[in-house]
C-alpha positions in Angstrom: -61.5 5.2 -137.1 -59.2 7.7 -135.9 -55.9 7.0 -135.6 -53.2 7.9 -132.8 -50.9 10.5 -134.2 -47.2 10.1 -133.0 -46.3 12.6 -130.1 -42.3 12.2 -130.8 -40.2 14.8 -131.4 -39.0 14.8 -134.8 -35.3 13.0 -134.8 -33.8 16.0 -137.4 -35.7 18.6 -134.9 -34.2 17.0 -132.2 -30.6 17.0 -133.1 -30.8 20.6 -134.1 -31.4 21.0 -130.6 -29.1 18.8 -129.1 -26.1 20.9 -131.3 -28.0 23.9 -130.1 -27.7 23.5 -126.6 -23.4 22.3 -127.4 -22.5 25.8 -129.3 -24.1 27.5 -126.7 -22.5 25.9 -123.7 -19.2 26.0 -125.4 -19.7 29.3 -125.9 -20.8 30.2 -122.7 -17.5 28.3 -121.0 -15.3 30.1 -123.6 -16.4 33.5 -122.2 -16.3 32.3 -118.9 -12.6 31.6 -119.5 -12.0 35.0 -120.7 -13.1 36.3 -118.5 -11.3 34.9 -115.5 -7.8 35.2 -117.7 -8.9 38.8 -118.1 -8.8 39.1 -114.1 -5.5 37.3 -114.0 -3.8 37.9 -117.9 -3.2 41.2 -119.9 -2.6 41.6 -123.5 0.4 44.4 -123.9 2.4 45.9 -127.3 5.9 47.7 -127.4 6.1 50.4 -128.8 9.6 52.7 -129.2 13.5 51.4 -128.5 13.3 52.1 -124.4 13.9 48.6 -123.9 15.9 47.3 -126.5 17.6 44.9 -127.7 15.3 42.6 -125.0 11.7 44.1 -126.4 10.9 45.9 -129.8 8.4 47.9 -131.7 5.7 45.3 -132.6 6.4 43.0 -129.9 3.2 41.3 -127.9 3.7 40.3 -124.9 0.9 38.6 -122.0 1.1 40.5 -118.4 0.0 38.7 -115.5 -2.3 41.2 -113.1 -1.6 41.2 -109.7 2.2 39.5 -109.7 4.5 40.3 -107.1 7.3 42.1 -108.2 11.1 41.4 -107.8 13.9 43.1 -109.0 14.6 43.7 -112.6 10.8 42.3 -113.5 9.5 44.1 -116.7 6.4 46.0 -115.9 3.7 47.6 -117.7 2.3 50.9 -115.8 0.2 53.8 -116.5 2.3 56.7 -117.3 2.5 59.3 -114.6 2.5 61.8 -117.1 -0.2 61.0 -119.4 -2.5 59.0 -117.8 -3.7 56.6 -119.9 -0.8 55.5 -121.7 1.0 52.2 -120.6 4.6 52.0 -120.5 6.9 49.3 -120.2 10.0 49.1 -118.1 12.3 47.4 -115.8 12.1 47.4 -111.7 15.8 48.4 -110.5 15.0 49.6 -106.9 12.5 48.1 -104.9 10.8 49.9 -101.6 13.6 50.8 -99.2 16.2 49.9 -102.0 19.2 52.6 -102.5 20.4 53.1 -105.9 23.4 54.0 -107.8 25.0 54.1 -111.0 28.9 55.0 -111.1 31.4 54.5 -113.7 28.5 52.0 -115.6 28.2 50.3 -112.5 24.7 49.9 -110.8 24.9 49.5 -107.2 21.5 48.4 -104.9 21.9 49.1 -101.2 25.7 49.8 -102.1 26.1 46.4 -103.5 27.4 45.9 -107.1 25.1 44.5 -109.7 25.0 42.9 -112.8 22.6 43.8 -115.2 22.9 40.7 -117.5 19.6 41.8 -120.0 22.5 44.7 -121.0 25.6 43.0 -123.3 28.5 44.7 -123.7 28.1 44.4 -127.5 24.6 46.2 -127.5 26.2 49.0 -125.1 29.3 49.7 -127.6 26.9 49.9 -130.7 24.2 52.2 -128.7 27.2 54.4 -127.7 29.1 54.2 -131.2 25.7 55.5 -132.9 25.5 58.1 -130.2 28.6 59.6 -130.1 27.8 59.3 -134.6 25.0 61.4 -134.5 26.4 64.0 -131.8 29.4 64.5 -134.0 32.1 63.3 -130.8 35.4 62.1 -131.0 37.3 60.4 -128.6 35.7 58.4 -125.2 32.4 57.8 -125.4 30.2 58.7 -122.7 28.6 56.4 -119.8 26.1 54.1 -121.0 24.7 55.0 -118.1 25.7 58.4 -116.9 26.2 58.6 -112.9 23.2 59.0 -110.5 22.0 58.2 -107.3 18.4 58.8 -105.9 19.2 61.9 -103.7 20.9 63.6 -106.8 17.9 63.2 -109.9 15.6 65.6 -109.3 13.0 63.7 -109.9 13.3 61.4 -107.1 15.5 63.2 -104.3 15.5 60.8 -101.8 17.8 58.5 -100.7 15.6 55.5 -100.8 12.6 54.1 -102.9 9.4 55.4 -101.1 7.2 52.7 -99.7 4.7 51.3 -102.6 6.9 52.6 -105.1 9.8 51.7 -107.7 12.1 52.8 -109.6 12.7 52.2 -113.1 14.6 51.9 -115.6 15.1 51.1 -119.8 17.7 48.8 -121.2 18.4 51.2 -124.0 19.4 53.7 -121.5 20.5 56.6 -123.7 17.0 56.9 -125.2 15.0 56.0 -122.3 12.6 57.7 -120.6 12.3 56.4 -117.0 12.4 56.7 -113.7 15.2 59.4 -113.7 12.8 61.8 -115.4 9.3 60.7 -114.4 10.1 59.7 -110.9 9.1 56.3 -108.9 6.0 54.8 -110.1 3.1 54.3 -107.7 2.4 50.1 -107.4 -1.9 51.4 -107.9 0.0 52.5 -111.3 1.2 48.7 -112.1 -1.0 47.0 -114.6 1.4 44.1 -113.9 4.5 41.9 -114.8 5.4 40.8 -118.4 5.3 36.7 -118.0 5.8 36.0 -121.7 6.3 36.8 -125.5 4.0 35.8 -128.2 4.5 37.5 -131.1 6.7 37.4 -133.4 6.6 33.8 -132.9 10.6 33.6 -134.1 11.1 35.3 -130.4 8.2 33.8 -128.4 10.0 33.6 -124.6 9.2 33.6 -121.2 10.8 36.0 -119.1 
């Protein structure tokens, strides 16, 4: 007399299917998280010395996309002269601002503004090096030579235009910035630097 065959799924196979579904679920969740994060955050790396001593070659940064931009924020943007190459600079002038440097002092909208991210010690170090490299003696030139937006060939206007920014590197003597290439359009900005996560001994929130 025939016996009834069990129609239940083998416990081992059932366990494998369960773990397979869990792994697929985790993978899908990670992909979704990465996709969402990619809409709001980006990764950036530092090359060159233009933002020293605050950012140095090899630093890795987290950039927040679509962030509101304020004075002295550090931003990344598409190079005005080499599309596809990202620059990292500090925002000095917002739309409508006047920007003047006189005797190494920054004035925004006619008001003297401190730049705490550039220390006197760093200024002395850089200018001593520049003087030595150029064989100069006596008084060193200004860390940030005198200028106004109207006096720069790259800008030639009294105020920062609408939907644009005036940016400078912290290491002024070597920085290639708005003094040379002009204003940065808002549409060219990738985002605002929010964190440095590498190297580990220099992790910092901006």
